[in-house]
C-alpha positions in Angstrom: 81.2 23.0 131.4 83.0 20.3 129.4 80.9 18.2 127.1 81.3 14.6 128.2 80.4 11.3 126.6 77.2 11.2 128.7 76.2 14.6 127.4 76.8 13.4 123.9 74.8 10.2 124.4 71.8 12.2 125.9 72.0 14.8 123.1 72.1 12.0 120.5 69.1 10.2 122.0 67.0 13.3 122.2 68.1 14.4 118.7 67.0 11.0 117.4 63.6 11.4 119.2 63.0 14.9 118.0 63.8 13.8 114.4 61.4 10.8 114.7 58.6 13.1 116.1 59.2 15.6 113.4 59.0 13.0 110.7 55.8 11.6 112.2 54.2 15.0 112.4 55.3 15.7 108.8 53.7 12.4 107.6 50.5 13.2 109.5 50.3 16.6 107.9 51.2 15.4 104.4 48.8 12.4 104.8 46.0 14.8 105.8 46.7 16.9 102.8 46.6 13.9 100.4 43.3 12.8 101.9 41.8 16.3 101.4 43.0 16.5 97.8 41.6 13.1 96.9 38.4 13.5 95.0 37.1 10.1 96.3 35.6 10.5 99.8 36.9 8.1 102.4 34.3 6.9 104.8 35.0 7.9 108.4 35.1 4.4 109.8 38.1 3.7 107.5 40.0 6.9 108.2 41.7 6.1 111.6 42.7 9.7 112.1 39.1 10.8 112.2 38.2 8.3 114.9 37.9 9.1 118.6 39.5 5.7 119.0 41.8 4.2 116.4 39.9 1.0 116.2 36.7 2.9 115.6 33.5 0.8 115.8 35.6 -2.4 115.2 33.3 -3.7 112.5 30.2 -2.8 114.5 31.2 -4.8 117.5 31.9 -1.9 119.8 28.6 -0.1 119.7 26.7 -3.4 119.9 28.7 -4.3 123.0 28.1 -0.9 124.6 24.4 -1.2 124.0 24.5 -4.4 126.1 26.5 -2.6 128.8 30.0 -3.8 127.9 32.7 -1.3 127.3 36.2 -2.3 126.2 39.1 0.1 126.3 42.7 0.0 125.2 45.2 2.8 125.7 48.9 3.1 125.1 51.1 5.7 126.9 54.8 6.2 126.1 57.3 8.4 127.9 60.7 9.2 126.4 62.6 11.3 128.9 66.2 12.3 129.3 68.1 13.8 132.2 70.4 16.5 130.8 72.1 17.7 133.9 72.2 17.1 137.7 70.9 14.0 139.5 73.2 11.0 139.9 74.1 10.9 136.3 72.9 11.8 132.8 71.0 9.6 130.4 67.7 8.8 128.8 65.0 6.2 129.2 61.8 5.0 127.6 58.8 3.9 129.7 55.6 2.3 128.3 52.2 1.5 129.6 49.4 -0.5 127.9 46.1 -0.3 129.7 43.4 -2.8 128.9 40.0 -2.4 130.5 36.6 -4.1 130.7 33.6 -2.4 132.3 30.2 -4.0 132.5 26.9 -2.3 133.4 25.1 -5.4 134.7 21.7 -3.6 134.6 22.0 -3.4 130.8 23.7 -6.8 130.4 21.6 -9.0 132.6 19.0 -6.7 134.3 20.8 -6.5 137.6 19.8 -3.0 138.7 22.6 -0.7 140.1 25.3 -3.4 139.6 28.5 -3.0 137.7 31.9 -4.7 137.3 35.3 -3.6 136.2 38.6 -5.3 135.4 41.7 -3.5 134.3 45.1 -5.0 133.4 48.2 -2.9 132.8 51.4 -3.9 131.1 54.5 -1.9 132.1 57.7 -2.0 130.2 60.9 0.1 129.8 63.0 1.9 132.4 62.4 4.4 135.2 64.4 7.6 134.6 64.3 8.6 138.2 65.5 5.3 139.5 68.1 4.8 136.9 69.7 8.3 136.6 68.2 10.9 139.0 67.5 9.2 142.3 64.7 11.5 143.3 61.5 10.9 145.2 59.1 12.5 142.7 59.3 10.0 139.8 59.8 11.9 136.5 57.2 9.6 134.8 53.8 8.8 136.3 53.7 5.6 134.3 57.2 4.2 135.1 57.3 1.1 137.3 58.8 -2.4 137.5 58.1 -4.2 134.2 55.2 -6.6 134.7 51.7 -7.5 133.5 49.4 -6.6 136.5 45.8 -6.7 137.4 45.1 -3.1 138.4 41.4 -3.2 139.1 39.1 -6.1 139.7 35.9 -5.1 141.6 32.2 -5.4 141.8 30.0 -2.4 142.6 26.4 -2.2 143.8 24.5 1.2 143.8 21.4 1.6 145.9 18.6 4.1 146.5 19.0 5.7 143.0 22.8 5.9 143.3 22.7 7.7 146.6 24.7 4.8 148.2 27.5 2.9 146.4 29.3 -0.2 147.6 32.5 -1.5 145.9 34.7 -4.4 146.8 37.6 -6.3 145.3 41.0 -5.3 144.1 40.9 -1.5 144.4 43.7 1.1 144.2 42.8 4.3 146.1 44.0 6.7 143.4 41.1 6.0 141.1 38.8 7.9 143.5 40.8 9.4 146.3 43.5 12.1 146.6 43.4 13.2 142.9 43.1 16.5 141.1 41.4 16.4 137.7 43.4 19.4 136.5 46.7 18.1 137.7 46.2 14.8 135.6 47.8 16.6 132.6 51.3 16.6 134.1 53.9 13.9 133.6 55.8 14.0 136.9 54.3 11.8 139.7 54.3 14.7 142.1 51.0 15.7 140.5 49.3 12.3 140.7 47.9 10.9 144.0 48.8 13.1 147.0 52.6 12.8 147.6 52.1 13.4 151.3 50.5 10.0 151.5 52.6 8.0 148.9 55.8 9.1 150.5 54.7 7.9 154.0 52.7 4.8 153.2 54.6 1.5 152.8 55.7 1.1 149.2 53.5 4.0 148.3 50.3 2.3 149.4 47.8 0.7 147.0 48.0 3.1 144.1 49.3 2.8 140.5 50.8 0.4 139.6 49.9 -1.7 142.6 46.5 -2.4 144.2 45.2 -4.4 147.2 42.0 -6.0 148.3 39.5 -3.7 150.0 36.1 -2.2 150.2 34.8 1.3 149.5 31.5 3.0 150.6 30.3 6.2 148.9 27.3 8.3 149.8 25.9 11.2 147.8 23.3 12.9 150.0 23.1 15.9 147.5 24.1 16.4 143.9 27.1 18.6 145.0 28.4 16.5 147.9 30.0 13.0 147.9 31.4 11.3 151.0 33.8 8.3 150.6 35.5 5.9 152.9 37.7 2.8 152.0 39.4 0.1 154.0 42.1 -1.9 152.2 45.3 -3.8 152.6 47.9 -1.0 153.4 51.1 -2.6 152.1 51.1 -3.8 148.5 54.7 -4.9 149.0 57.5 -4.1 146.6 56.6 -4.3 142.9 59.2 -7.0 142.1 57.6 -9.1 144.9 54.1 -8.5 143.7 54.3 -9.1 140.0 50.6 -9.4 139.3 49.0 -7.6 142.3 47.8 -10.9 143.8 50.2 -11.0 146.7 47.4 -10.6 149.3 48.1 -10.5 153.0 45.4 -9.9 155.6 47.7 -10.1 158.5 49.9 -7.6 160.2 52.5 -7.7 157.4 49.8 -6.4 155.0 48.4 -4.0 157.5 45.2 -1.9 157.2 44.6 1.4 155.4 41.6 3.6 156.0 41.0 6.6 153.7 38.2 9.1 154.1 37.3 12.0 151.7 34.5 14.6 151.2 34.2 16.2 147.8 32.0 19.3 147.1 31.4 20.7 143.6 29.9 23.9 142.3 28.7 25.2 139.0 29.1 21.8 137.3 25.7 22.1 135.6 26.2 23.3 132.0 23.4 25.8 132.6 25.3 27.4 135.5 26.7 30.9 134.9 29.5 30.7 137.4 32.9 29.0 137.0 33.0 25.3 137.9 35.1 24.0 140.8 35.7 21.1 143.2 37.0 21.0 146.7 38.2 17.9 148.6 39.3 17.3 152.1 40.5 13.9 153.4 42.5 11.9 155.9 44.1 8.5 156.1 45.2 6.1 158.9 47.5 3.2 158.3 48.6 0.4 160.6 50.9 -2.5 159.9 54.1 -4.3 160.6 57.5 -2.5 160.4 59.8 -0.1 162.2 58.5 2.9 164.1 60.8 5.3 162.2 60.7 5.9 158.5 63.4 4.1 156.6 64.5 1.9 159.5 68.1 2.5 160.4 69.3 4.1 157.2 68.4 7.3 155.3 66.2 7.1 152.3 63.9 9.9 151.1 61.1 7.9 149.6 58.3 5.4 150.4 59.4 3.0 153.2 59.1 -0.7 152.5 57.3 -1.2 155.8 56.1 1.1 158.6 54.1 0.4 161.8 51.8 3.5 161.6 51.1 6.6 159.6 48.4 9.2 159.3 47.8 12.5 157.6 45.4 15.1 156.2 45.0 16.8 152.9 43.0 19.2 150.8 42.6 19.7 147.1 40.9 22.5 145.0 40.2 22.5 141.3 38.9 25.8 140.0 38.1 27.2 136.6 39.5 30.8 136.4 38.4 31.8 132.9 36.1 30.4 130.2 35.9 32.3 126.9 32.3 33.0 125.7 31.4 30.8 122.8 28.6 31.8 120.4 26.8 29.4 118.2 26.6 31.9 115.3 26.3 30.8 111.8 27.5 34.1 110.6 30.8 33.6 112.3 31.2 30.1 110.9 30.2 31.1 107.4 27.6 28.3 107.2 24.1 28.5 105.9 21.7 27.5 108.7 19.4 25.6 106.4 22.0 23.7 104.3 24.0 22.8 107.4 21.0 21.4 109.1 21.0 23.9 111.9 17.9 25.8 113.1 17.6 29.6 113.0 17.1 30.3 116.7 18.8 33.2 118.3 22.4 32.3 119.2 23.0 31.5 122.8 26.1 30.8 124.9 27.2 27.2 124.6 29.3 25.2 127.1 33.0 25.2 126.3 35.9 23.2 127.6 38.3 26.0 126.6 39.8 28.3 129.2 42.1 28.5 132.2 41.8 26.1 135.1 43.9 25.9 138.3 44.6 23.4 141.1 46.1 23.5 144.5 47.0 20.7 146.9 48.2 20.7 150.5 48.8 18.0 153.1 50.6 17.3 156.3 51.6 14.2 158.3 51.8 14.9 162.1 53.9 11.8 162.9 57.4 12.7 164.0 58.9 9.6 162.4 57.3 10.2 159.0 59.2 10.6 155.7 57.6 13.9 154.6 55.9 16.2 157.1 54.4 18.7 154.6 53.5 18.8 150.9 52.0 21.4 148.6 51.5 21.9 144.9 49.8 24.3 142.5 49.4 24.7 138.8 47.6 26.2 135.8 46.3 24.6 132.7 45.0 26.4 129.7 42.9 24.5 127.2 42.6 25.9 123.6 45.1 28.7 124.0 46.0 28.7 120.3 43.1 29.4 117.8 41.8 26.3 116.0 43.6 24.1 118.6 40.7 23.8 121.0 41.8 20.4 122.5 45.5 21.3 123.1 46.5 22.0 126.7 49.3 24.1 128.1 50.3 23.4 131.7 52.7 24.9 134.3 53.0 23.5 137.9 55.2 23.3 140.9 55.3 20.8 143.8 57.2 20.8 147.2 57.7 18.1 149.7 59.2 19.0 153.1 61.4 16.3 154.7 60.5 15.5 158.3 62.9 16.6 161.1 63.3 12.9 161.9 64.6 12.1 158.5 66.7 15.2 158.3 68.5 13.8 161.4 69.0 10.5 159.6 70.5 12.3 156.7 72.9 14.2 159.0 74.0 10.8 160.5 74.7 9.6 157.0 76.9 12.6 156.3 74.5 14.2 153.8 74.3 17.9 153.7 71.4 20.2 152.9 68.6 17.8 153.8 65.4 19.7 153.6 63.0 19.2 150.7 62.5 18.0 147.1 60.7 20.1 144.6 59.8 20.0 140.9 58.6 22.6 138.4 57.0 21.3 135.2 56.1 22.9 131.9 54.1 20.8 129.4 52.0 21.1 126.3 49.6 18.4 125.0 49.1 18.5 121.3 46.0 16.7 120.0 47.3 15.4 116.7 44.1 13.4 116.1 41.1 12.6 118.2 42.8 9.4 119.4 46.4 10.6 119.4 48.2 13.2 121.6 51.8 14.2 121.7 53.1 16.0 124.8 56.5 17.7 124.9 57.6 18.1 128.6 60.2 20.0 130.6 60.9 19.3 134.3 63.3 21.0 136.7 63.9 18.9 139.9 65.2 20.7 143.0 67.2 18.7 145.6 66.8 15.2 144.1 66.5 12.8 147.0 65.8 15.7 149.4 69.5 16.6 149.9 72.3 18.5 148.1 74.1 15.2 147.4 73.1 15.6 143.7 72.7 18.7 141.6 69.3 20.0 140.4 68.2 17.9 137.5 66.8 19.2 134.1 64.5 16.6 132.4 63.4 17.0 128.8 61.3 14.6 126.7 57.8 13.9 125.5 54.7 11.7 126.1 52.6 10.0 123.5 49.0 8.8 124.2 47.0 6.6 121.8 43.4 5.4 122.4 42.5 2.3 120.4 
């Protein structure tokens, strides 16, 4: 295969990125060595690399605010990804997300029992690799979107009967509570975010990141291991460029109505449990609105429709630990004196560990003949702490598959596109916890049938994600 100017440009961009990351890691390692060699101890609040959040206690303001029920959060996520082959064309992009959140426990703040409030704003910037170069349905970056400053969450919640019943109302995206796998959150491709069987069939992906709509949610927890949720919200958030700040509310037929229902069961979540922890979820959605009866209208497009009259579907999710290494709190192994280190001398016992192998599986189907996708499934494995002394690092491998509906395959044939059947993605990723507040995540994705047809070749995406908590 001849090396073209596009290949050279991608290789140059990726080479520059690898060099920058390498220099950054070198500086971190050298800086850490200097700090350790310095005979003058630096107090933890002034050593940002030792903080769980870079801003630390922020001159004492953060712990005081949290004591009064106010929690402020600021997180930055950056994705630098390049398409090296396949797709519509080759090239690289940078996507950024700044997430600013305010959560208030009104019981601590003003004595209002069971009440809470949350407001989250997100600033999106940069380009979308999938939209610009690949033209696939499974967006290569979960954070990519139309650049804007958006209100993502704005809601009030009231819990009753010792938290058995919870009512929430306001601006609520469904992907904060519904259709999500905790294990799959590690991955960069959007196929492993909110259930793709829903986002591909709901108008404009439905009210999920980066858009939200007005709605209400009821949650009931009859037992410690079972939670039942239902939500009613505006179904169509409209196109991102036409809803810059998520305040384009429409309670008529154009906005439509979305109802989501989910039951979640957990087991062995108590640290004292001897078994492996797991969660199972089953759910369904029903959406009505204004739009064509068929997905995509008169033309072919494998992706979320801009409007649709009706959709429904069902899904299931399982998160299951497969292996947790035994951890012993033995001073002999650590080489510490139990008296000088402030520990007691009780017999060592097994202590809970976040290390080990976890798995997830998702499956869903849409029975509507005029849907975009009729069947979706994904599965993956995540190992935390695989390398000794790197207990917070995570290695993940996953695969997702979305079957195109027979209706849309017919549309593709009418458009003269061959091989219309499915889109799939395999992803290999490794999250490196550089510091408590900083993670770097090299990522590799292989996208099969971009856009659901054989119009474009399979795409190979390489890059990395950086996450910083302030």
